[in-house]
N, C-alpha and C positions, 0 to 999 in steps of 0.2 A: 504493501500500500504506500501511495504517496506521504513524505514527510513536509509539513508545512514548513516553509521557510524561518518561521518563528521558532521553531522548535529544533531547528538545525544541529545543536549541541547536543541532542539524544543520537546523531549518528557519529558511531566511532568512525571517522575518516580514512580511508586506506592514504597510503603515500604517493601510490600511483595516481596520475592526472586523469586517467581515463575513468569513464563509470564503470563499476564493477557488473558482472554478468550475475550475481546470484547477491540475495539480501535474507539474513538472518535476521529476526526481530524477536526481542526477548520483553515479554510482557510481564512486569515484575511489580511487587506492591513493598514499599520499604519497611513496612512492619509484619510482613510475612516470612517467619522462619524458613521455610522452603526456597521462597525468594533469594533470601541472602545466601543460602547454601549454593543455589546456582550461580548468582551473581559474582561470589566470591572465588568459586572455581572456574568460572569463565575469566575473570578479570587475571588472575593469577596464574592460570595454567593453559587456557585457549587462547587468549587474546594473543600473547607473543608468538603462539604459532600461525594464528592468521597474520601476524604484521611479518613474519619472516618468511611463510613460505606461500599466501594466498593473499596478500594485499591488493593485489589487481583484480582479483577474481569475486571478492565477497566485501560487502559492507554488512555492519552491525547495528541495528538501531535497538536503542533500549525506549522501550514503550512504557510510561508510567500507567500502572494499573491499580486503582485505588479500590480497595475492598471495605466496604461498609460496615462489616463486622469487626473492624479493627479501627475503634472510634479516631485514634489519631493518625491513621491513614492519609485522610484528607490534608490535614495538618503538614505532614511530612512532604507531601506530593506539591504542595503549596509553595513549600521552602524549594524543592527543585525548579518550579516552575519560576521562581524569583530568580534563581542561579541562570536560568534558561535567558532570563531577560538582560541581567547585568554582565553575565561573563559566562558565555555558552560555552567556552572553551574549557571552564571549569567542571562542567556537568559531571561528567564521568569520575573525575577525583572527587567531587564533591558527593557522589552516589557511593563511592567506596568508603567515605568517612562515615556516611550516615549509615550504612549497614554495619560498619564495627562498633556503632552506638545504637543499633537497633534497638537493644533491649530498655533502653533508658526510655523508650517511647510505648512500650509494651501497656497495657490498660491500666494495669497496677501501678505504675510510674507517673502516669498522667492523670489520673481519674479526681486528683484533688488541686490541680492547678488551671488557672484560666488559661484560655485558647491564646492570649497574646503574651503569657508567661512561656508558654510551650516555643511558640514562635521565637523567643527569644534565645531560648536554648538551641533551636534550629539554625539561627543567626551566626551561633558561636561555631558552629559546625561549620558553617561557610565561612566564616573569618579564618579557621585552621587551615583553609585550602586557599586561601588570599583573596577572597572576596571580602567587600565592604561589608561589615555588618550592619551599619547604620543604612547602608542603600537597601540591604535585605528586609530590614525592619520597615522600612518606607513602604515596602511593596506589600508586606504582610500584614501588617498591624491593623487590626479592625478597630474603627471608631467606638468610644465609649457613649456617644450621644447620637441622635437623630441628625441625618443630615439636614440642610436648608428645606427640603422638601419635606421633612418630617418621617424621611423613610427610617425602617428599622433594620432592615434585612438588605444592607448595602453591601456585604460582602468586603473584598479587599482587592489589591491592584491587580491580582492574579486569578481572579475567579471565571473570568471568561475564557482564561486559558486552560483552565481545569474542565469548564464545560466542554470545550473542544477535543480534550485528551480523553474524556468519557465517550463521547460519541465516537471518536475513532476505534476506539477500541469495541463498542457496540455494533460497529459497522462490520467487523470482521468475525463477530461472535464470541468474543473473549470474557468469560464469567468468573473464572479463580486465575491466580498467579501460583507459581510461575505457568506461564504458557509460552510455548515457543514455536515459531513459523518460520518456514524456509520457503522463499520464492512465494508468498501470497500475494 
């Protein structure tokens, strides 16, 4: 499936200048333990092989897949969307760091904190890979008061990107993570 230009950071770009013949799509949820296993194996063991032997033949796309039964999934993926806006070249590095901190965002570890507090912790992970924490928070923080029109359900600056990601997953029938597609 095509990748919208605004999400280009999700593509692990091969070194070759030509368009690869094949596409491997990884549908992963930052809060899913099975997604973490797949990502870590791919990132540490498979990615170097692709880079060494198949870089002109295959491209890899990380498709963010929010699973609603993980309540903090939306928040973690919003952080990923913020990274895509600010520093798309840091997306894979941010994803690796977030999967390393995954347990910190499991249900029991977020149940008593506010949404904006969770965003602050996610922004710190972004900062650890070289992305400005304040810029991340500017995109993620939800207002604590109604907007000028009195709206209470305003979302944040990446809400529309999340909607597009969810729609893209639904178009190809992804329901759970991890899901992997080759040449779909």
